[in-house]
PDB file of N, CA, C and O in Angstrom:
ATOM      1  N   MET A   1      16.439   9.711   1.296  1.00  0.00           N
ATOM      2  CA  MET A   1      17.472   8.715   1.430  1.00  0.00           C
ATOM      3  C   MET A   1      17.087   7.508   0.581  1.00  0.00           C
ATOM      4  O   MET A   1      15.995   6.963   0.742  1.00  0.00           O
ATOM      5  N   TYR A   2      17.955   7.094  -0.303  1.00  0.00           N
ATOM      6  CA  TYR A   2      17.725   5.960  -1.176  1.00  0.00           C
ATOM      7  C   TYR A   2      18.485   4.773  -0.621  1.00  0.00           C
ATOM      8  O   TYR A   2      19.701   4.831  -0.440  1.00  0.00           O
ATOM      9  N   MET A   3      17.758   3.685  -0.349  1.00  0.00           N
ATOM     10  CA  MET A   3      18.391   2.495   0.208  1.00  0.00           C
ATOM     11  C   MET A   3      18.214   1.352  -0.777  1.00  0.00           C
ATOM     12  O   MET A   3      17.086   0.973  -1.094  1.00  0.00           O
ATOM     13  N   TYR A   4      19.323   0.799  -1.265  1.00  0.00           N
ATOM     14  CA  TYR A   4      19.225  -0.359  -2.129  1.00  0.00           C
ATOM     15  C   TYR A   4      19.384  -1.598  -1.279  1.00  0.00           C
ATOM     16  O   TYR A   4      20.189  -1.594  -0.348  1.00  0.00           O
ATOM     17  N   PRO A   5      18.656  -2.651  -1.561  1.00  0.00           N
ATOM     18  CA  PRO A   5      18.680  -3.840  -0.713  1.00  0.00           C
ATOM     19  C   PRO A   5      20.072  -4.470  -0.642  1.00  0.00           C
ATOM     20  O   PRO A   5      20.865  -4.381  -1.580  1.00  0.00           O
ATOM     21  N   ASP A   6      20.339  -5.100   0.482  1.00  0.00           N
ATOM     22  CA  ASP A   6      21.650  -5.696   0.720  1.00  0.00           C
ATOM     23  C   ASP A   6      21.945  -6.858  -0.212  1.00  0.00           C
ATOM     24  O   ASP A   6      23.061  -6.971  -0.718  1.00  0.00           O
ATOM     25  N   ASN A   7      20.987  -7.706  -0.445  1.00  0.00           N
ATOM     26  CA  ASN A   7      21.241  -8.909  -1.229  1.00  0.00           C
ATOM     27  C   ASN A   7      21.005  -8.720  -2.732  1.00  0.00           C
ATOM     28  O   ASN A   7      21.133  -9.678  -3.494  1.00  0.00           O
ATOM     29  N   LEU A   8      20.669  -7.525  -3.163  1.00  0.00           N
ATOM     30  CA  LEU A   8      20.440  -7.166  -4.567  1.00  0.00           C
ATOM     31  C   LEU A   8      19.305  -7.937  -5.231  1.00  0.00           C
ATOM     32  O   LEU A   8      19.156  -7.872  -6.451  1.00  0.00           O
ATOM     33  N   LYS A   9      18.512  -8.656  -4.467  1.00  0.00           N
ATOM     34  CA  LYS A   9      17.360  -9.366  -5.025  1.00  0.00           C
ATOM     35  C   LYS A   9      16.047  -8.792  -4.523  1.00  0.00           C
ATOM     36  O   LYS A   9      15.016  -8.966  -5.172  1.00  0.00           O
ATOM     37  N   ALA A  10      16.058  -8.125  -3.403  1.00  0.00           N
ATOM     38  CA  ALA A  10      14.843  -7.507  -2.874  1.00  0.00           C
ATOM     39  C   ALA A  10      14.560  -6.228  -3.668  1.00  0.00           C
ATOM     40  O   ALA A  10      15.425  -5.738  -4.395  1.00  0.00           O
ATOM     41  N   LYS A  11      13.368  -5.703  -3.527  1.00  0.00           N
ATOM     42  CA  LYS A  11      12.984  -4.515  -4.274  1.00  0.00           C
ATOM     43  C   LYS A  11      13.561  -3.269  -3.603  1.00  0.00           C
ATOM     44  O   LYS A  11      13.653  -3.192  -2.378  1.00  0.00           O
ATOM     45  N   ALA A  12      13.947  -2.297  -4.432  1.00  0.00           N
ATOM     46  CA  ALA A  12      14.495  -1.045  -3.933  1.00  0.00           C
ATOM     47  C   ALA A  12      13.392  -0.214  -3.290  1.00  0.00           C
ATOM     48  O   ALA A  12      12.263  -0.183  -3.780  1.00  0.00           O
ATOM     49  N   THR A  13      13.721   0.456  -2.194  1.00  0.00           N
ATOM     50  CA  THR A  13      12.733   1.251  -1.472  1.00  0.00           C
ATOM     51  C   THR A  13      13.227   2.682  -1.306  1.00  0.00           C
ATOM     52  O   THR A  13      14.428   2.950  -1.305  1.00  0.00           O
ATOM     53  N   LEU A  14      12.279   3.581  -1.168  1.00  0.00           N
ATOM     54  CA  LEU A  14      12.556   4.976  -0.874  1.00  0.00           C
ATOM     55  C   LEU A  14      11.643   5.358   0.274  1.00  0.00           C
ATOM     56  O   LEU A  14      10.425   5.404   0.107  1.00  0.00           O
ATOM     57  N   TRP A  15      12.214   5.633   1.438  1.00  0.00           N
ATOM     58  CA  TRP A  15      11.519   5.853   2.686  1.00  0.00           C
ATOM     59  C   TRP A  15      10.663   4.641   3.022  1.00  0.00           C
ATOM     60  O   TRP A  15      11.221   3.591   3.341  1.00  0.00           O
ATOM     61  N   LEU A  16       9.357   4.729   2.969  1.00  0.00           N
ATOM     62  CA  LEU A  16       8.492   3.607   3.362  1.00  0.00           C
ATOM     63  C   LEU A  16       7.801   2.936   2.183  1.00  0.00           C
ATOM     64  O   LEU A  16       6.973   2.046   2.377  1.00  0.00           O
ATOM     65  N   TRP A  17       8.131   3.350   0.963  1.00  0.00           N
ATOM     66  CA  TRP A  17       7.467   2.821  -0.221  1.00  0.00           C
ATOM     67  C   TRP A  17       8.473   2.202  -1.170  1.00  0.00           C
ATOM     68  O   TRP A  17       9.657   2.537  -1.144  1.00  0.00           O
ATOM     69  N   GLU A  18       7.983   1.278  -2.022  1.00  0.00           N
ATOM     70  CA  GLU A  18       8.805   0.803  -3.125  1.00  0.00           C
ATOM     71  C   GLU A  18       8.829   1.884  -4.187  1.00  0.00           C
ATOM     72  O   GLU A  18       7.968   2.763  -4.205  1.00  0.00           O
ATOM     73  N   LEU A  19       9.814   1.822  -5.071  1.00  0.00           N
ATOM     74  CA  LEU A  19       9.940   2.861  -6.092  1.00  0.00           C
ATOM     75  C   LEU A  19       8.749   2.874  -7.045  1.00  0.00           C
ATOM     76  O   LEU A  19       8.369   3.933  -7.545  1.00  0.00           O
ATOM     77  N   LYS A  20       8.156   1.706  -7.301  1.00  0.00           N
ATOM     78  CA  LYS A  20       6.956   1.638  -8.141  1.00  0.00           C
ATOM     79  C   LYS A  20       5.815   2.429  -7.491  1.00  0.00           C
ATOM     80  O   LYS A  20       5.086   3.151  -8.171  1.00  0.00           O
ATOM     81  N   ASP A  21       5.672   2.286  -6.189  1.00  0.00           N
ATOM     82  CA  ASP A  21       4.612   3.005  -5.477  1.00  0.00           C
ATOM     83  C   ASP A  21       4.859   4.512  -5.469  1.00  0.00           C
ATOM     84  O   ASP A  21       3.915   5.297  -5.558  1.00  0.00           O
ATOM     85  N   ILE A  22       6.123   4.915  -5.362  1.00  0.00           N
ATOM     86  CA  ILE A  22       6.442   6.346  -5.416  1.00  0.00           C
ATOM     87  C   ILE A  22       6.018   6.928  -6.767  1.00  0.00           C
ATOM     88  O   ILE A  22       5.478   8.034  -6.820  1.00  0.00           O
ATOM     89  N   GLY A  23       6.254   6.205  -7.844  1.00  0.00           N
ATOM     90  CA  GLY A  23       5.838   6.669  -9.169  1.00  0.00           C
ATOM     91  C   GLY A  23       4.336   6.782  -9.298  1.00  0.00           C
ATOM     92  O   GLY A  23       3.824   7.762  -9.839  1.00  0.00           O
ATOM     93  N   ILE A  24       3.617   5.768  -8.795  1.00  0.00           N
ATOM     94  CA  ILE A  24       2.147   5.796  -8.860  1.00  0.00           C
ATOM     95  C   ILE A  24       1.594   6.943  -8.025  1.00  0.00           C
ATOM     96  O   ILE A  24       0.666   7.632  -8.448  1.00  0.00           O
ATOM     97  N   ILE A  25       2.162   7.148  -6.839  1.00  0.00           N
ATOM     98  CA  ILE A  25       1.700   8.237  -5.971  1.00  0.00           C
ATOM     99  C   ILE A  25       1.993   9.585  -6.611  1.00  0.00           C
ATOM    100  O   ILE A  25       1.166  10.494  -6.545  1.00  0.00           O
ATOM    101  N   GLY A  26       3.167   9.724  -7.233  1.00  0.00           N
ATOM    102  CA  GLY A  26       3.507  10.991  -7.896  1.00  0.00           C
ATOM    103  C   GLY A  26       2.578  11.319  -9.045  1.00  0.00           C
ATOM    104  O   GLY A  26       2.107  12.451  -9.156  1.00  0.00           O
ATOM    105  N   VAL A  27       2.304  10.344  -9.903  1.00  0.00           N
ATOM    106  CA  VAL A  27       1.380  10.567 -11.022  1.00  0.00           C
ATOM    107  C   VAL A  27      -0.029  10.832 -10.488  1.00  0.00           C
ATOM    108  O   VAL A  27      -0.741  11.694 -11.004  1.00  0.00           O
ATOM    109  N   GLY A  28      -0.425  10.091  -9.459  1.00  0.00           N
ATOM    110  CA  GLY A  28      -1.747  10.319  -8.862  1.00  0.00           C
ATOM    111  C   GLY A  28      -1.881  11.705  -8.272  1.00  0.00           C
ATOM    112  O   GLY A  28      -2.927  12.339  -8.413  1.00  0.00           O
ATOM    113  N   LEU A  29      -0.829  12.192  -7.605  1.00  0.00           N
ATOM    114  CA  LEU A  29      -0.879  13.548  -7.056  1.00  0.00           C
ATOM    115  C   LEU A  29      -0.927  14.603  -8.153  1.00  0.00           C
ATOM    116  O   LEU A  29      -1.618  15.613  -8.018  1.00  0.00           O
ATOM    117  N   LEU A  30      -0.202  14.372  -9.229  1.00  0.00           N
ATOM    118  CA  LEU A  30      -0.231  15.310 -10.348  1.00  0.00           C
ATOM    119  C   LEU A  30      -1.623  15.399 -10.957  1.00  0.00           C
ATOM    120  O   LEU A  30      -2.138  16.493 -11.189  1.00  0.00           O
ATOM    121  N   ILE A  31      -2.229  14.249 -11.215  1.00  0.00           N
ATOM    122  CA  ILE A  31      -3.595  14.231 -11.753  1.00  0.00           C
ATOM    123  C   ILE A  31      -4.579  14.834 -10.750  1.00  0.00           C
ATOM    124  O   ILE A  31      -5.512  15.537 -11.137  1.00  0.00           O
ATOM    125  N   SER A  32      -4.370  14.557  -9.461  1.00  0.00           N
ATOM    126  CA  SER A  32      -5.267  15.080  -8.429  1.00  0.00           C
ATOM    127  C   SER A  32      -5.209  16.595  -8.345  1.00  0.00           C
ATOM    128  O   SER A  32      -6.241  17.247  -8.189  1.00  0.00           O
ATOM    129  N   VAL A  33      -4.012  17.163  -8.448  1.00  0.00           N
ATOM    130  CA  VAL A  33      -3.878  18.625  -8.391  1.00  0.00           C
ATOM    131  C   VAL A  33      -4.548  19.260  -9.600  1.00  0.00           C
ATOM    132  O   VAL A  33      -5.228  20.277  -9.469  1.00  0.00           O
ATOM    133  N   PHE A  34      -4.359  18.665 -10.784  1.00  0.00           N
ATOM    134  CA  PHE A  34      -5.047  19.195 -11.966  1.00  0.00           C
ATOM    135  C   PHE A  34      -6.560  19.095 -11.824  1.00  0.00           C
ATOM    136  O   PHE A  34      -7.276  20.036 -12.168  1.00  0.00           O
ATOM    137  N   ALA A  35      -7.052  17.977 -11.327  1.00  0.00           N
ATOM    138  CA  ALA A  35      -8.501  17.821 -11.152  1.00  0.00           C
ATOM    139  C   ALA A  35      -9.034  18.799 -10.113  1.00  0.00           C
ATOM    140  O   ALA A  35     -10.121  19.351 -10.281  1.00  0.00           O
ATOM    141  N   LEU A  36      -8.281  19.014  -9.047  1.00  0.00           N
ATOM    142  CA  LEU A  36      -8.727  19.946  -8.011  1.00  0.00           C
ATOM    143  C   LEU A  36      -8.746  21.377  -8.527  1.00  0.00           C
ATOM    144  O   LEU A  36      -9.660  22.140  -8.214  1.00  0.00           O
ATOM    145  N   SER A  37      -7.743  21.744  -9.314  1.00  0.00           N
ATOM    146  CA  SER A  37      -7.700  23.123  -9.809  1.00  0.00           C
ATOM    147  C   SER A  37      -8.738  23.389 -10.899  1.00  0.00           C
ATOM    148  O   SER A  37      -9.240  24.508 -11.003  1.00  0.00           O
ATOM    149  N   GLN A  38      -9.068  22.389 -11.710  1.00  0.00           N
ATOM    150  CA  GLN A  38      -9.993  22.602 -12.815  1.00  0.00           C
ATOM    151  C   GLN A  38     -11.456  22.399 -12.423  1.00  0.00           C
ATOM    152  O   GLN A  38     -12.327  23.167 -12.829  1.00  0.00           O
ATOM    153  N   THR A  39     -11.717  21.354 -11.625  1.00  0.00           N
ATOM    154  CA  THR A  39     -13.112  21.037 -11.312  1.00  0.00           C
ATOM    155  C   THR A  39     -13.474  21.278  -9.848  1.00  0.00           C
ATOM    156  O   THR A  39     -14.646  21.461  -9.519  1.00  0.00           O
ATOM    157  N   GLY A  40     -12.480  21.279  -8.979  1.00  0.00           N
ATOM    158  CA  GLY A  40     -12.757  21.514  -7.566  1.00  0.00           C
ATOM    159  C   GLY A  40     -13.171  20.270  -6.799  1.00  0.00           C
ATOM    160  O   GLY A  40     -13.597  20.377  -5.649  1.00  0.00           O
ATOM    161  N   ILE A  41     -13.057  19.100  -7.398  1.00  0.00           N
ATOM    162  CA  ILE A  41     -13.439  17.881  -6.686  1.00  0.00           C
ATOM    163  C   ILE A  41     -12.228  17.304  -5.959  1.00  0.00           C
ATOM    164  O   ILE A  41     -11.100  17.387  -6.447  1.00  0.00           O
ATOM    165  N   LEU A  42     -12.471  16.725  -4.801  1.00  0.00           N
ATOM    166  CA  LEU A  42     -11.399  16.189  -3.963  1.00  0.00           C
ATOM    167  C   LEU A  42     -11.247  14.675  -4.060  1.00  0.00           C
ATOM    168  O   LEU A  42     -10.349  14.111  -3.436  1.00  0.00           O
ATOM    169  N   VAL A  43     -12.092  14.014  -4.818  1.00  0.00           N
ATOM    170  CA  VAL A  43     -12.082  12.550  -4.868  1.00  0.00           C
ATOM    171  C   VAL A  43     -10.731  11.986  -5.325  1.00  0.00           C
ATOM    172  O   VAL A  43     -10.245  11.049  -4.691  1.00  0.00           O
ATOM    173  N   PRO A  44     -10.094  12.502  -6.389  1.00  0.00           N
ATOM    174  CA  PRO A  44      -8.812  11.922  -6.814  1.00  0.00           C
ATOM    175  C   PRO A  44      -7.711  12.058  -5.763  1.00  0.00           C
ATOM    176  O   PRO A  44      -6.899  11.146  -5.605  1.00  0.00           O
ATOM    177  N   ILE A  45      -7.670  13.176  -5.046  1.00  0.00           N
ATOM    178  CA  ILE A  45      -6.630  13.342  -4.036  1.00  0.00           C
ATOM    179  C   ILE A  45      -6.877  12.436  -2.833  1.00  0.00           C
ATOM    180  O   ILE A  45      -5.928  11.980  -2.195  1.00  0.00           O
ATOM    181  N   VAL A  46      -8.133  12.175  -2.525  1.00  0.00           N
ATOM    182  CA  VAL A  46      -8.452  11.245  -1.435  1.00  0.00           C
ATOM    183  C   VAL A  46      -8.041   9.823  -1.829  1.00  0.00           C
ATOM    184  O   VAL A  46      -7.469   9.093  -1.019  1.00  0.00           O
ATOM    185  N   ILE A  47      -8.331   9.434  -3.064  1.00  0.00           N
ATOM    186  CA  ILE A  47      -7.944   8.095  -3.536  1.00  0.00           C
ATOM    187  C   ILE A  47      -6.426   7.945  -3.523  1.00  0.00           C
ATOM    188  O   ILE A  47      -5.911   6.895  -3.139  1.00  0.00           O
ATOM    189  N   THR A  48      -5.711   8.983  -3.938  1.00  0.00           N
ATOM    190  CA  THR A  48      -4.250   8.936  -3.930  1.00  0.00           C
ATOM    191  C   THR A  48      -3.713   8.837  -2.508  1.00  0.00           C
ATOM    192  O   THR A  48      -2.764   8.094  -2.259  1.00  0.00           O
ATOM    193  N   ALA A  49      -4.302   9.570  -1.579  1.00  0.00           N
ATOM    194  CA  ALA A  49      -3.859   9.525  -0.184  1.00  0.00           C
ATOM    195  C   ALA A  49      -4.125   8.150   0.439  1.00  0.00           C
ATOM    196  O   ALA A  49      -3.304   7.644   1.204  1.00  0.00           O
ATOM    197  N   VAL A  50      -5.261   7.554   0.114  1.00  0.00           N
ATOM    198  CA  VAL A  50      -5.573   6.212   0.638  1.00  0.00           C
ATOM    199  C   VAL A  50      -4.598   5.192   0.063  1.00  0.00           C
ATOM    200  O   VAL A  50      -4.124   4.315   0.785  1.00  0.00           O
ATOM    201  N   TYR A  51      -4.296   5.296  -1.226  1.00  0.00           N
ATOM    202  CA  TYR A  51      -3.319   4.384  -1.824  1.00  0.00           C
ATOM    203  C   TYR A  51      -1.942   4.562  -1.190  1.00  0.00           C
ATOM    204  O   TYR A  51      -1.249   3.582  -0.918  1.00  0.00           O
ATOM    205  N   ALA A  52      -1.547   5.813  -0.956  1.00  0.00           N
ATOM    206  CA  ALA A  52      -0.245   6.069  -0.337  1.00  0.00           C
ATOM    207  C   ALA A  52      -0.186   5.462   1.062  1.00  0.00           C
ATOM    208  O   ALA A  52       0.847   4.924   1.458  1.00  0.00           O
ATOM    209  N   PHE A  53      -1.272   5.543   1.806  1.00  0.00           N
ATOM    210  CA  PHE A  53      -1.298   4.945   3.149  1.00  0.00           C
ATOM    211  C   PHE A  53      -1.246   3.427   3.079  1.00  0.00           C
ATOM    212  O   PHE A  53      -0.511   2.795   3.837  1.00  0.00           O
ATOM    213  N   LEU A  54      -2.023   2.836   2.171  1.00  0.00           N
ATOM    214  CA  LEU A  54      -2.059   1.376   2.087  1.00  0.00           C
ATOM    215  C   LEU A  54      -0.789   0.780   1.488  1.00  0.00           C
ATOM    216  O   LEU A  54      -0.527  -0.408   1.676  1.00  0.00           O
ATOM    217  N   ALA A  55       0.003   1.571   0.774  1.00  0.00           N
ATOM    218  CA  ALA A  55       1.224   1.064   0.152  1.00  0.00           C
ATOM    219  C   ALA A  55       2.444   1.154   1.060  1.00  0.00           C
ATOM    220  O   ALA A  55       3.525   0.712   0.672  1.00  0.00           O
ATOM    221  N   ILE A  56       2.300   1.714   2.258  1.00  0.00           N
ATOM    222  CA  ILE A  56       3.431   1.804   3.191  1.00  0.00           C
ATOM    223  C   ILE A  56       3.896   0.401   3.524  1.00  0.00           C
ATOM    224  O   ILE A  56       3.082  -0.470   3.832  1.00  0.00           O
ATOM    225  N   ARG A  57       5.205   0.176   3.463  1.00  0.00           N
ATOM    226  CA  ARG A  57       5.780  -1.155   3.698  1.00  0.00           C
ATOM    227  C   ARG A  57       6.644  -1.158   4.946  1.00  0.00           C
ATOM    228  O   ARG A  57       7.469  -0.267   5.148  1.00  0.00           O
ATOM    229  N   PHE A  58       6.445  -2.171   5.784  1.00  0.00           N
ATOM    230  CA  PHE A  58       7.302  -2.456   6.925  1.00  0.00           C
ATOM    231  C   PHE A  58       7.774  -3.891   6.792  1.00  0.00           C
ATOM    232  O   PHE A  58       6.964  -4.817   6.811  1.00  0.00           O
ATOM    233  N   GLU A  59       9.067  -4.080   6.658  1.00  0.00           N
ATOM    234  CA  GLU A  59       9.660  -5.414   6.566  1.00  0.00           C
ATOM    235  C   GLU A  59       9.001  -6.256   5.469  1.00  0.00           C
ATOM    236  O   GLU A  59       8.567  -7.379   5.726  1.00  0.00           O
ATOM    237  N   ASP A  60       8.929  -5.729   4.277  1.00  0.00           N
ATOM    238  CA  ASP A  60       8.387  -6.401   3.081  1.00  0.00           C
ATOM    239  C   ASP A  60       6.913  -6.761   3.165  1.00  0.00           C
ATOM    240  O   ASP A  60       6.453  -7.616   2.408  1.00  0.00           O
ATOM    241  N   THR A  61       6.167  -6.140   4.054  1.00  0.00           N
ATOM    242  CA  THR A  61       4.721  -6.343   4.128  1.00  0.00           C
ATOM    243  C   THR A  61       4.047  -4.979   4.153  1.00  0.00           C
ATOM    244  O   THR A  61       4.332  -4.151   5.018  1.00  0.00           O
ATOM    245  N   SER A  62       3.154  -4.752   3.200  1.00  0.00           N
ATOM    246  CA  SER A  62       2.449  -3.474   3.181  1.00  0.00           C
ATOM    247  C   SER A  62       1.219  -3.551   4.084  1.00  0.00           C
ATOM    248  O   SER A  62       0.813  -4.628   4.519  1.00  0.00           O
ATOM    249  N   ILE A  63       0.652  -2.411   4.347  1.00  0.00           N
ATOM    250  CA  ILE A  63      -0.553  -2.357   5.169  1.00  0.00           C
ATOM    251  C   ILE A  63      -1.701  -3.064   4.457  1.00  0.00           C
ATOM    252  O   ILE A  63      -2.519  -3.720   5.101  1.00  0.00           O
ATOM    253  N   LEU A  64      -1.768  -2.936   3.130  1.00  0.00           N
ATOM    254  CA  LEU A  64      -2.803  -3.625   2.364  1.00  0.00           C
ATOM    255  C   LEU A  64      -2.635  -5.140   2.451  1.00  0.00           C
ATOM    256  O   LEU A  64      -3.623  -5.864   2.570  1.00  0.00           O
ATOM    257  N   ASP A  65      -1.395  -5.629   2.394  1.00  0.00           N
ATOM    258  CA  ASP A  65      -1.151  -7.070   2.559  1.00  0.00           C
ATOM    259  C   ASP A  65      -1.606  -7.547   3.933  1.00  0.00           C
ATOM    260  O   ASP A  65      -2.219  -8.607   4.056  1.00  0.00           O
ATOM    261  N   PHE A  66      -1.304  -6.756   4.970  1.00  0.00           N
ATOM    262  CA  PHE A  66      -1.720  -7.122   6.323  1.00  0.00           C
ATOM    263  C   PHE A  66      -3.240  -7.194   6.436  1.00  0.00           C
ATOM    264  O   PHE A  66      -3.770  -8.109   7.066  1.00  0.00           O
ATOM    265  N   ILE A  67      -3.946  -6.236   5.831  1.00  0.00           N
ATOM    266  CA  ILE A  67      -5.408  -6.249   5.858  1.00  0.00           C
ATOM    267  C   ILE A  67      -5.940  -7.470   5.115  1.00  0.00           C
ATOM    268  O   ILE A  67      -6.895  -8.100   5.568  1.00  0.00           O
ATOM    269  N   ARG A  68      -5.333  -7.810   3.980  1.00  0.00           N
ATOM    270  CA  ARG A  68      -5.746  -9.012   3.236  1.00  0.00           C
ATOM    271  C   ARG A  68      -5.542 -10.270   4.063  1.00  0.00           C
ATOM    272  O   ARG A  68      -6.425 -11.126   4.114  1.00  0.00           O
ATOM    273  N   TYR A  69      -4.383 -10.392   4.713  1.00  0.00           N
ATOM    274  CA  TYR A  69      -4.108 -11.570   5.538  1.00  0.00           C
ATOM    275  C   TYR A  69      -5.095 -11.670   6.697  1.00  0.00           C
ATOM    276  O   TYR A  69      -5.570 -12.758   7.021  1.00  0.00           O
ATOM    277  N   ALA A  70      -5.400 -10.533   7.319  1.00  0.00           N
ATOM    278  CA  ALA A  70      -6.335 -10.539   8.449  1.00  0.00           C
ATOM    279  C   ALA A  70      -7.739 -10.931   7.997  1.00  0.00           C
ATOM    280  O   ALA A  70      -8.407 -11.709   8.679  1.00  0.00           O
ATOM    281  N   CYS A  71      -8.195 -10.407   6.861  1.00  0.00           N
ATOM    282  CA  CYS A  71      -9.526 -10.771   6.350  1.00  0.00           C
ATOM    283  C   CYS A  71      -9.580 -12.247   5.972  1.00  0.00           C
ATOM    284  O   CYS A  71     -10.580 -12.922   6.220  1.00  0.00           O
ATOM    285  N   ALA A  72      -8.510 -12.740   5.378  1.00  0.00           N
ATOM    286  CA  ALA A  72      -8.488 -14.160   5.013  1.00  0.00           C
ATOM    287  C   ALA A  72      -8.531 -15.029   6.256  1.00  0.00           C
ATOM    288  O   ALA A  72      -9.219 -16.050   6.271  1.00  0.00           O
ATOM    289  N   PHE A  73      -7.805 -14.641   7.303  1.00  0.00           N
ATOM    290  CA  PHE A  73      -7.765 -15.456   8.511  1.00  0.00           C
ATOM    291  C   PHE A  73      -9.076 -15.400   9.286  1.00  0.00           C
ATOM    292  O   PHE A  73      -9.586 -16.434   9.717  1.00  0.00           O
ATOM    293  N   PHE A  74      -9.623 -14.208   9.465  1.00  0.00           N
ATOM    294  CA  PHE A  74     -10.802 -14.059  10.317  1.00  0.00           C
ATOM    295  C   PHE A  74     -12.125 -14.258   9.587  1.00  0.00           C
ATOM    296  O   PHE A  74     -13.106 -14.651  10.219  1.00  0.00           O
ATOM    297  N   ILE A  75     -12.192 -14.003   8.283  1.00  0.00           N
ATOM    298  CA  ILE A  75     -13.480 -13.996   7.593  1.00  0.00           C
ATOM    299  C   ILE A  75     -13.571 -15.039   6.483  1.00  0.00           C
ATOM    300  O   ILE A  75     -14.514 -15.830   6.455  1.00  0.00           O
ATOM    301  N   LEU A  76     -12.599 -15.049   5.569  1.00  0.00           N
ATOM    302  CA  LEU A  76     -12.753 -15.813   4.337  1.00  0.00           C
ATOM    303  C   LEU A  76     -12.431 -17.295   4.461  1.00  0.00           C
ATOM    304  O   LEU A  76     -13.142 -18.126   3.896  1.00  0.00           O
ATOM    305  N   LYS A  77     -11.387 -17.639   5.180  1.00  0.00           N
ATOM    306  CA  LYS A  77     -11.006 -19.045   5.295  1.00  0.00           C
ATOM    307  C   LYS A  77     -11.590 -19.636   6.569  1.00  0.00           C
ATOM    308  O   LYS A  77     -11.398 -19.087   7.654  1.00  0.00           O
ATOM    309  N   PRO A  78     -12.297 -20.745   6.444  1.00  0.00           N
ATOM    310  CA  PRO A  78     -12.895 -21.334   7.645  1.00  0.00           C
ATOM    311  C   PRO A  78     -11.818 -21.919   8.551  1.00  0.00           C
ATOM    312  O   PRO A  78     -10.844 -22.513   8.089  1.00  0.00           O
ATOM    313  N   GLN A  79     -12.017 -21.738   9.834  1.00  0.00           N
ATOM    314  CA  GLN A  79     -11.110 -22.291  10.833  1.00  0.00           C
ATOM    315  C   GLN A  79     -11.711 -23.585  11.365  1.00  0.00           C
ATOM    316  O   GLN A  79     -12.919 -23.674  11.584  1.00  0.00           O
ATOM    317  N   MET A  80     -10.874 -24.568  11.568  1.00  0.00           N
ATOM    318  CA  MET A  80     -11.349 -25.853  12.055  1.00  0.00           C
ATOM    319  C   MET A  80     -10.711 -26.128  13.417  1.00  0.00           C
ATOM    320  O   MET A  80      -9.488 -26.125  13.560  1.00  0.00           O
ATOM    321  N   TYR A  81     -11.552 -26.362  14.396  1.00  0.00           N
ATOM    322  CA  TYR A  81     -11.068 -26.599  15.744  1.00  0.00           C
ATOM    323  C   TYR A  81     -11.476 -28.011  16.157  1.00  0.00           C
ATOM    324  O   TYR A  81     -12.616 -28.418  15.932  1.00  0.00           O
ATOM    325  N   GLU A  82     -10.573 -28.743  16.748  1.00  0.00           N
ATOM    326  CA  GLU A  82     -10.858 -30.083  17.265  1.00  0.00           C
ATOM    327  C   GLU A  82     -10.650 -30.076  18.766  1.00  0.00           C
ATOM    328  O   GLU A  82      -9.617 -29.644  19.279  1.00  0.00           O
ATOM    329  N   TRP A  83     -11.674 -30.573  19.452  1.00  0.00           N
ATOM    330  CA  TRP A  83     -11.584 -30.660  20.903  1.00  0.00           C
ATOM    331  C   TRP A  83     -11.494 -32.148  21.278  1.00  0.00           C
ATOM    332  O   TRP A  83     -12.384 -32.940  20.967  1.00  0.00           O
ATOM    333  N   ARG A  84     -10.434 -32.487  21.929  1.00  0.00           N
ATOM    334  CA  ARG A  84     -10.235 -33.892  22.348  1.00  0.00           C
ATOM    335  C   ARG A  84      -9.955 -33.940  23.841  1.00  0.00           C
ATOM    336  O   ARG A  84      -9.433 -32.997  24.436  1.00  0.00           O
ATOM    337  N   LEU A  85     -10.318 -35.058  24.413  1.00  0.00           N
ATOM    338  CA  LEU A  85     -10.018 -35.274  25.835  1.00  0.00           C
ATOM    339  C   LEU A  85      -8.858 -36.215  26.017  1.00  0.00           C
ATOM    340  O   LEU A  85      -8.472 -36.507  27.149  1.00  0.00           O
TER     341      LEU A  85
END
């Protein structure tokens, strides 16, 4: 099912991915199948599967964006707390 955005300014999506991500996943799977058939290594298909999982979008936020925001909030950016009476 192809859904084009209502306001014509948001990015077009196909199922849970943007169309750019679908292209990257397709090319990655093609290269992964060739690598698996010729050399027998699974690393390219694992990398493609991880990218496909991290590129899933819910309400214009991907899983990778959520992980970045969480790391920035909990680890990278210092939190400042003030205690007053």
